[in-house]
C-alpha positions as CSV (number, residue, x, y, z in Angstrom):
1,X,-0.3,-40.1,18.1
2,X,1.6,-38.8,15.0
3,X,-1.8,-38.1,13.3
4,X,-3.0,-36.1,16.3
5,X,-0.1,-33.7,16.0
6,X,-1.1,-32.9,12.4
7,X,-4.7,-32.2,13.3
8,X,-5.7,-28.5,13.7
9,X,-7.9,-26.6,16.2
10,X,-9.3,-23.1,16.1
11,X,-10.6,-20.8,18.8
12,X,-14.2,-19.7,19.1
13,X,-14.3,-16.3,20.8
14,X,-17.2,-14.6,22.6
15,X,-17.1,-10.8,23.2
16,X,-18.9,-10.6,26.5
17,X,-19.7,-6.9,26.0
18,X,-21.3,-7.2,22.5
19,X,-22.4,-10.8,22.6
20,X,-20.5,-11.4,19.3
21,X,-19.4,-15.0,18.7
22,X,-17.0,-16.0,16.0
23,X,-13.7,-17.6,15.1
24,X,-10.3,-16.0,16.1
25,X,-8.5,-14.6,13.0
26,X,-5.6,-12.7,14.7
27,X,-5.2,-9.7,17.0
28,X,-6.2,-6.1,16.7
29,X,-3.9,-3.2,17.4
30,X,-5.1,-3.0,21.0
31,X,-4.4,-6.7,21.5
32,X,-8.0,-7.8,21.4
33,X,-8.8,-10.8,19.2
34,X,-10.1,-10.4,15.7
35,X,-13.4,-12.2,15.2
36,X,-14.7,-13.5,11.9
37,X,-17.6,-15.6,11.0
38,X,-17.2,-19.4,10.6
39,X,-18.1,-19.6,6.9
40,X,-15.9,-21.8,4.7
41,X,-15.0,-18.8,2.6
42,X,-13.2,-17.4,5.6
43,X,-11.3,-20.5,6.6
44,X,-8.0,-19.1,5.4
45,X,-8.4,-16.2,7.9
46,X,-8.8,-18.5,10.9
47,X,-5.9,-18.9,13.4
48,X,-5.0,-22.6,13.3
49,X,-3.3,-24.4,16.2
50,X,-1.4,-27.7,16.1
51,X,-2.6,-30.1,18.8
52,X,0.3,-30.6,21.1
53,X,2.1,-27.4,19.9
54,X,2.8,-24.2,21.7
55,X,1.2,-21.8,19.3
56,X,-2.0,-21.5,21.3
57,X,0.1,-20.7,24.4
58,X,1.9,-17.9,22.5
59,X,-1.4,-16.4,21.3
60,X,-2.9,-16.4,24.8
61,X,0.2,-14.9,26.4
62,X,0.4,-12.1,23.8
63,X,-3.3,-11.4,24.3
64,X,-3.0,-11.1,28.1
65,X,0.1,-8.9,27.8
66,X,-1.4,-6.5,25.4
67,X,-5.2,-6.2,26.2
68,X,-6.2,-4.2,29.2
69,X,-9.3,-6.1,30.2
70,X,-9.1,-9.7,29.1
71,X,-12.2,-10.7,31.1
72,X,-14.2,-9.2,28.2
73,X,-13.5,-12.3,26.1
74,X,-14.2,-16.0,26.5
75,X,-12.2,-18.6,24.4
76,X,-13.2,-22.1,23.4
77,X,-10.9,-24.5,21.5
78,X,-12.6,-26.8,18.9
79,X,-11.6,-28.9,16.0
80,X,-10.9,-26.9,12.8
81,X,-12.7,-29.5,10.7
82,X,-16.4,-28.6,10.6
83,X,-15.9,-25.3,12.5
84,X,-18.8,-23.7,10.7
85,X,-21.2,-26.3,12.1
86,X,-19.6,-26.3,15.5
87,X,-19.8,-22.5,15.7
88,X,-23.6,-22.7,15.2
89,X,-23.9,-25.1,18.1
90,X,-21.6,-23.0,20.3
91,X,-23.7,-19.9,19.7
92,X,-26.7,-21.7,21.1
93,X,-24.8,-23.0,24.1
94,X,-23.4,-19.6,24.9
95,X,-26.9,-18.0,25.0
96,X,-27.2,-19.7,28.4
97,X,-23.6,-20.4,29.6
98,X,-24.7,-21.4,33.2
99,X,-27.1,-24.1,32.0
100,X,-24.6,-25.4,29.5
101,X,-21.5,-25.1,31.7
102,X,-20.7,-28.8,31.6
103,X,-20.6,-28.9,27.8
104,X,-18.7,-25.5,27.4
105,X,-16.1,-26.5,30.0
106,X,-14.9,-29.3,27.7
107,X,-13.7,-26.6,25.2
108,X,-13.1,-23.6,27.4
109,X,-9.5,-22.2,27.4
110,X,-8.4,-21.5,31.0
111,X,-6.8,-18.0,31.0
112,X,-5.9,-18.3,34.7
113,X,-2.9,-20.5,34.0
114,X,-1.5,-18.0,31.4
115,X,-2.0,-15.1,33.9
116,X,0.0,-17.1,36.4
117,X,2.8,-17.7,33.9
118,X,3.0,-13.9,33.3
119,X,3.2,-13.2,37.0
120,X,6.0,-15.7,37.4
121,X,7.9,-14.2,34.5
122,X,7.7,-10.7,35.9
123,X,6.9,-10.7,39.6
124,X,8.4,-7.3,40.2
125,X,6.2,-5.5,37.7
126,X,3.1,-7.3,39.0
127,X,4.0,-6.5,42.6
128,X,4.0,-2.8,41.7
129,X,0.6,-3.2,40.0
130,X,2.0,-2.7,36.5
131,X,0.7,-4.4,33.4
132,X,3.0,-7.0,32.0
133,X,3.3,-5.6,28.5
134,X,6.1,-6.2,26.0
135,X,8.7,-3.5,25.8
136,X,8.6,-3.3,22.0
137,X,7.9,-0.2,20.0
138,X,4.1,-0.4,20.4
139,X,4.4,0.4,24.1
140,X,6.9,3.2,23.9
141,X,6.0,6.8,23.1
142,X,6.3,7.3,19.3
143,X,9.7,8.6,18.2
144,X,10.7,9.3,14.6
145,X,14.1,8.2,13.5
146,X,16.9,10.5,14.8
147,X,18.4,12.2,11.7
148,X,21.6,13.0,13.6
149,X,22.4,9.3,13.5
150,X,22.4,9.2,9.7
151,X,25.8,9.3,8.0
152,X,24.8,11.4,4.9
153,X,28.3,11.5,3.5
154,X,28.5,7.7,3.5
155,X,25.1,7.4,1.9
156,X,25.9,9.8,-0.9
157,X,29.2,8.1,-1.5
158,X,27.8,4.6,-1.6
159,X,24.3,5.1,-3.0
160,X,24.4,8.5,-4.6
161,X,21.6,9.6,-2.2
162,X,21.4,13.3,-1.6
163,X,19.8,14.7,1.6
164,X,18.6,18.0,0.1
165,X,16.9,16.2,-2.8
166,X,15.0,13.9,-0.4
167,X,13.9,16.8,1.7
168,X,12.7,18.9,-1.2
169,X,10.7,16.0,-2.6
170,X,9.0,15.3,0.8
171,X,10.5,11.8,0.9
172,X,12.8,12.5,3.9
173,X,9.9,13.2,6.2
174,X,8.2,9.9,5.2
175,X,11.5,8.0,5.7
176,X,12.2,9.5,9.1
177,X,8.6,8.3,10.1
178,X,9.4,4.7,9.1
179,X,7.9,5.0,5.7
180,X,9.3,4.6,2.2
181,X,10.2,7.3,-0.4
182,X,8.6,7.4,-3.8
183,X,10.7,6.1,-6.7
184,X,14.0,7.9,-6.7
185,X,17.1,7.5,-8.8
186,X,20.1,6.0,-7.0
187,X,23.6,5.3,-8.2
188,X,25.2,2.6,-6.1
189,X,28.9,2.2,-6.3
190,X,30.6,-1.2,-6.7
191,X,34.3,-0.9,-6.7
192,X,35.1,2.0,-8.9
193,X,32.0,1.6,-11.0
194,X,28.6,3.3,-10.6
195,X,25.3,2.5,-12.3
196,X,21.9,4.2,-12.1
197,X,18.7,2.5,-11.2
198,X,15.4,3.4,-9.5
199,X,14.3,2.3,-6.0
200,X,12.2,3.2,-3.0
201,X,14.2,4.0,0.0
202,X,13.6,3.4,3.7
203,X,15.6,3.7,6.9
204,X,16.1,0.9,9.5
205,X,17.4,1.5,13.0
206,X,20.2,-0.9,14.1
207,X,20.7,-2.4,17.6
208,X,23.7,-0.1,18.1
209,X,21.6,3.0,17.5
210,X,22.8,3.5,14.0
211,X,20.6,4.0,10.9
212,X,20.8,1.9,7.8
213,X,19.5,2.7,4.4
214,X,17.4,0.0,2.8
215,X,16.8,0.3,-1.0
216,X,13.8,-1.5,-2.4
217,X,14.8,-2.0,-6.0
218,X,12.3,-2.5,-8.9
219,X,11.5,-6.1,-9.8
220,X,10.3,-7.1,-13.2
221,X,7.4,-9.0,-11.6
222,X,6.3,-10.2,-8.2
223,X,7.9,-13.4,-7.0
224,X,4.7,-15.2,-6.1
225,X,6.0,-18.7,-6.9
226,X,8.4,-18.5,-4.0
227,X,7.5,-18.7,-0.3
228,X,7.3,-15.4,1.5
229,X,8.7,-15.7,5.0
230,X,7.5,-19.3,5.1
231,X,4.1,-18.6,3.6
232,X,3.1,-20.3,0.3
233,X,0.7,-18.4,-2.0
234,X,-2.3,-20.3,-3.2
235,X,-3.8,-19.9,-6.7
236,X,-6.4,-17.5,-5.3
237,X,-3.7,-15.5,-3.4
238,X,-1.8,-15.0,-6.6
239,X,-4.8,-14.0,-8.6
240,X,-5.9,-11.5,-6.0
241,X,-2.4,-10.0,-5.7
242,X,-2.0,-9.7,-9.5
243,X,-5.5,-8.2,-9.9
244,X,-5.7,-5.7,-7.1
245,X,-2.3,-5.6,-5.4
246,X,-3.8,-7.0,-2.1
247,X,-4.1,-10.6,-1.1
248,X,-7.6,-10.2,0.3
249,X,-7.3,-12.0,3.7
250,X,-5.1,-12.2,6.8
251,X,-2.1,-14.6,6.6
252,X,-0.2,-16.2,9.5
253,X,3.6,-15.8,9.3
254,X,5.5,-18.0,11.7
255,X,8.8,-16.9,13.3
256,X,11.1,-19.8,12.5
257,X,13.2,-19.2,15.6
258,X,10.4,-18.9,18.2
259,X,7.5,-20.6,16.5
260,X,5.3,-17.6,17.3
261,X,2.8,-16.7,14.6
262,X,1.9,-13.2,13.6
263,X,-1.3,-12.3,11.6
264,X,-0.4,-10.0,8.7
265,X,-1.8,-8.3,5.6
266,X,0.1,-8.9,2.4
267,X,0.2,-6.6,-0.6
268,X,2.4,-5.9,-3.6
269,X,4.3,-2.6,-3.8
270,X,2.9,-1.3,-7.1
271,X,5.9,0.9,-7.7
272,X,8.6,-1.9,-7.3
273,X,6.7,-5.2,-7.5
274,X,8.1,-6.3,-4.2
275,X,5.9,-8.3,-1.8
276,X,5.3,-6.5,1.5
277,X,3.5,-7.3,4.7
278,X,2.4,-5.5,7.9
279,X,1.1,-7.0,11.2
280,X,-2.6,-6.7,11.6
281,X,-2.3,-4.9,15.0
282,X,-0.5,-2.0,13.2
283,X,-3.5,-1.2,11.0
284,X,-6.4,0.9,12.3
285,X,-9.8,0.4,10.8
286,X,-11.5,3.8,11.0
287,X,-15.2,4.4,11.8
288,X,-15.7,6.6,8.8
289,X,-14.0,7.8,5.6
290,X,-14.6,11.4,4.8
291,X,-18.2,11.9,5.9
292,X,-19.2,8.3,5.2
293,X,-19.7,6.0,8.2
294,X,-18.6,2.4,7.9
295,X,-21.0,-0.3,9.2
296,X,-19.9,-2.9,11.7
297,X,-20.0,-5.5,9.0
298,X,-17.9,-3.4,6.7
299,X,-15.3,-2.9,9.4
300,X,-15.2,-6.6,10.1
301,X,-14.7,-7.3,6.4
302,X,-11.9,-4.7,6.1
303,X,-10.3,-6.0,9.3
304,X,-10.2,-9.5,7.7
305,X,-8.5,-8.1,4.6
306,X,-11.6,-8.5,2.4
307,X,-12.6,-5.8,-0.1
308,X,-15.7,-3.7,0.4
309,X,-16.9,-3.1,-3.1
310,X,-19.0,-0.3,-4.6
311,X,-19.0,1.8,-1.5
312,X,-20.4,5.3,-1.9
313,X,-18.0,7.8,-0.4
314,X,-18.9,11.3,0.5
315,X,-16.0,13.6,1.3
316,X,-16.0,16.5,3.8
317,X,-16.2,18.9,0.8
318,X,-19.4,17.2,-0.4
319,X,-17.9,15.4,-3.3
320,X,-19.2,11.9,-3.9
321,X,-17.8,8.8,-5.7
322,X,-18.0,5.1,-5.7
323,X,-14.9,3.1,-4.6
324,X,-13.7,-0.3,-3.5
325,X,-12.1,-0.2,-0.1
326,X,-9.4,-2.6,1.2
327,X,-6.5,-2.7,3.6
328,X,-3.2,-2.0,1.7
329,X,0.2,-2.6,3.3
330,X,1.9,0.4,1.7
331,X,-0.9,2.6,2.7
332,X,-0.7,1.2,6.3
333,X,-4.5,1.3,6.3
334,X,-7.5,1.5,4.0
335,X,-7.0,2.4,0.3
336,X,-9.3,3.1,-2.6
337,X,-8.3,0.1,-4.7
338,X,-7.3,1.4,-8.2
339,X,-9.7,0.6,-10.9
340,X,-6.8,0.0,-13.2
341,X,-4.5,-1.8,-10.8
342,X,-4.1,-5.0,-12.8
343,X,-0.4,-5.8,-12.5
344,X,1.1,-6.9,-15.8
345,X,4.5,-8.5,-16.3
346,X,5.2,-6.4,-19.4
347,X,4.4,-3.1,-17.6
348,X,7.1,-1.8,-15.3
349,X,6.0,-0.3,-12.0
350,X,7.2,3.1,-13.1
351,X,4.7,3.1,-16.0
352,X,1.7,2.0,-13.9
353,X,-0.4,4.6,-12.1
354,X,-1.5,3.9,-8.5
355,X,-4.8,5.4,-7.2
356,X,-3.6,5.8,-3.6
357,X,-0.5,7.7,-4.7
358,X,-2.6,10.6,-6.0
359,X,-5.3,10.6,-3.3
360,X,-5.1,10.5,0.5
361,X,-7.0,7.9,2.6
362,X,-10.1,10.2,2.8
363,X,-10.4,10.4,-1.0
364,X,-8.9,13.9,-1.3
365,X,-6.7,14.8,-4.3
366,X,-3.1,15.2,-3.3
367,X,-1.1,18.1,-4.7
368,X,2.3,17.3,-6.1
369,X,5.0,19.9,-5.8
370,X,6.0,19.6,-9.4
371,X,4.8,18.4,-12.8
372,X,7.4,17.6,-15.4
373,X,10.1,19.3,-13.4
374,X,8.1,22.6,-13.1
375,X,7.3,23.8,-9.5
376,X,3.6,24.5,-9.0
377,X,2.5,27.7,-7.4
378,X,0.3,27.6,-4.3
379,X,-2.6,28.7,-6.5
380,X,-2.0,25.9,-9.0
381,X,-1.8,23.4,-6.2
382,X,-5.0,24.7,-4.7
383,X,-6.8,24.6,-8.0
384,X,-5.5,21.1,-8.8
385,X,-6.6,19.6,-5.5
386,X,-10.1,21.2,-6.0
387,X,-10.4,19.2,-9.2
388,X,-9.8,22.2,-11.5
389,X,-7.7,22.2,-14.7
390,X,-4.3,23.9,-14.4
391,X,-1.9,25.1,-17.2
392,X,1.7,24.1,-16.8
393,X,4.3,25.5,-19.2
394,X,7.8,24.3,-20.2
395,X,7.6,20.8,-18.7
396,X,10.4,18.4,-19.8
397,X,8.3,15.4,-20.5
398,X,8.3,14.6,-24.2
399,X,10.4,11.6,-25.3
400,X,13.1,13.8,-26.8
401,X,13.6,15.8,-23.6
402,X,12.2,19.0,-25.1
403,X,10.0,21.3,-22.9
404,X,6.3,21.4,-23.7
405,X,3.1,23.0,-22.4
406,X,-0.1,21.2,-21.4
407,X,-3.3,21.4,-19.4
408,X,-3.5,19.0,-16.4
409,X,-6.5,17.8,-14.5
410,X,-7.1,14.9,-12.1
411,X,-9.2,12.1,-13.6
412,X,-11.1,10.2,-10.9
413,X,-12.1,7.3,-13.2
414,X,-8.4,6.5,-13.9
415,X,-7.2,7.6,-10.5
416,X,-4.4,9.9,-11.9
417,X,-3.8,13.2,-13.5
418,X,-4.3,13.5,-17.3
419,X,-2.6,15.8,-19.7
420,X,-4.6,17.7,-22.4
421,X,-3.4,19.8,-25.4
422,X,-6.4,22.1,-24.7
423,X,-8.5,23.0,-21.7
424,X,-11.0,20.1,-21.1
425,X,-13.3,22.4,-19.2
426,X,-14.0,24.7,-22.1
427,X,-16.2,23.6,-25.0
428,X,-14.4,23.3,-28.4
429,X,-16.5,26.0,-29.9
430,X,-15.3,28.5,-27.3
431,X,-11.8,27.2,-26.8
432,X,-8.7,29.3,-26.8
433,X,-5.7,27.0,-26.4
434,X,-2.4,28.5,-25.2
435,X,-1.2,24.9,-25.2
436,X,-1.6,24.6,-28.9
437,X,1.9,25.9,-29.3
438,X,3.1,22.4,-28.2
439,X,0.8,20.3,-30.4
440,X,3.2,19.8,-33.3
441,X,6.2,19.4,-31.0
442,X,4.5,16.6,-29.0
443,X,3.0,14.9,-32.0
444,X,6.5,14.7,-33.7
445,X,8.7,14.1,-30.7
446,X,6.6,11.8,-28.5
447,X,4.0,10.3,-30.8
448,X,6.2,9.6,-33.9
449,X,4.0,11.5,-36.3
450,X,5.3,13.5,-39.3
451,X,5.1,17.2,-39.9
452,X,5.9,17.8,-43.6
453,X,7.3,21.3,-42.9
454,X,10.0,19.9,-40.6
455,X,10.2,16.3,-41.9
456,X,13.9,16.5,-42.9
457,X,15.5,18.8,-40.4
458,X,16.9,15.8,-38.4
459,X,16.4,17.3,-34.9
460,X,13.6,17.2,-32.2
461,X,11.2,20.1,-32.5
462,X,11.4,22.8,-29.9
463,X,8.4,24.2,-28.0
464,X,6.1,26.0,-30.5
465,X,8.2,25.0,-33.5
466,X,6.3,24.0,-36.7
467,X,8.9,25.0,-39.3
468,X,12.7,25.2,-39.7
469,X,14.0,27.9,-37.4
470,X,17.6,28.4,-38.6
471,X,19.6,28.3,-41.9
472,X,20.9,24.8,-41.3
473,X,17.4,23.3,-40.7
474,X,16.1,25.2,-43.8
475,X,18.9,23.7,-45.9
476,X,18.3,20.1,-44.7
477,X,14.5,20.5,-45.2
478,X,15.1,21.9,-48.7
479,X,17.5,19.0,-49.7
480,X,15.1,16.4,-48.3
481,X,12.2,17.9,-50.2
482,X,14.2,18.0,-53.5
483,X,15.3,14.4,-53.1
484,X,11.7,13.2,-52.6
485,X,11.0,10.4,-55.2
486,X,8.7,11.4,-58.0
487,X,5.5,9.5,-58.6
488,X,1.9,9.8,-59.5
489,X,0.3,12.7,-57.6
490,X,-2.9,12.0,-55.8
């Protein structure tokens, strides 16, 4: 008896409209069951049910609550062990369900008893002909977070978070729509002391109607050796997460209080190294990306969390590129997996570039409002999103904090903008380089190189500087040159 409790079953599902037969791997946003093939490579995606447990009951009740026409699906419970072979047999039996009724009935899940349970739970709603659906957020009209409930004075006092700065950066809009900000500097106060750190910020609504700020601080590395909400990462899980930032399949998280399981996607926030998850039903798999249609098989792979590699994407503007597609939690949908997304322990999230940050889900280049603290004009933003090179002057980006000038262009291979001392769109033979005024400055201040004419001035170079610019610098340079050790000239 004890052994039976440890044995697992899975559900074979038939979509009566399409004839598709496969193994249940969770639920879609509309409440319909996710269906995957029965191959051993997909076994981690299967919903598993303990014999004698109530997890199957929870799944069926949720399905009947959320899906409008449950008669479209048939369910058959079979042993998880050997499911691939059993699925092959079941497909043959389901080709003629009337002739094979006796065999199928041994495995059929009777939905009538679950429908009766729902009627007993909510007789008033059913008497009025209403669907028995959960009253959670998914069934209410969408409402962003009410900003009037936010205590901005308290947030600024405790965390150093300024409303105006969030609004100007565009982060406030994301946060009020249940998203996260980009990396921002916060200065939490403990007692009378403050310290500065970087974090991504989000709002959470409280049962009393208030709004709480949730800071997601940067971690040195993802904590993959610990369980995540009861889920233990396998070796393959860890490898996938470290390589791409996405786990690559659907995981089942179990509510420790109710025992109810929720299928989720799991990713790593590439900016903070935190592990994040999103329920499968909250992610919509589109029919196309840009002007590129996705096949049914590709949509099934994406729905299962698998990557679709080397997909040729054609955008609405006619541009074409090759990308790997996969569900990403932070994107809350499909992302173009960064080609250089390998997560490294010695690389902080601030230093690593994320492909999806700089592009939207359709592969279009996003226009930042600023580069290096310099606000971009509408013309610069338009040129940048069109893939053109723009010239930005007086950016505060070198390591000594001095302003410098550079050309900037988005690089699709690396999935991020790149800085150039000269215009990369003009051949060197014809090049006129307004940004050359910053070459010496950047080489000395940021790259650690030496300029003999300013070697001994003892100060960071200013923009355009290639020689001492005042009497004090001239004197220090002269003294340093005079004290130079004599030796054999070469």
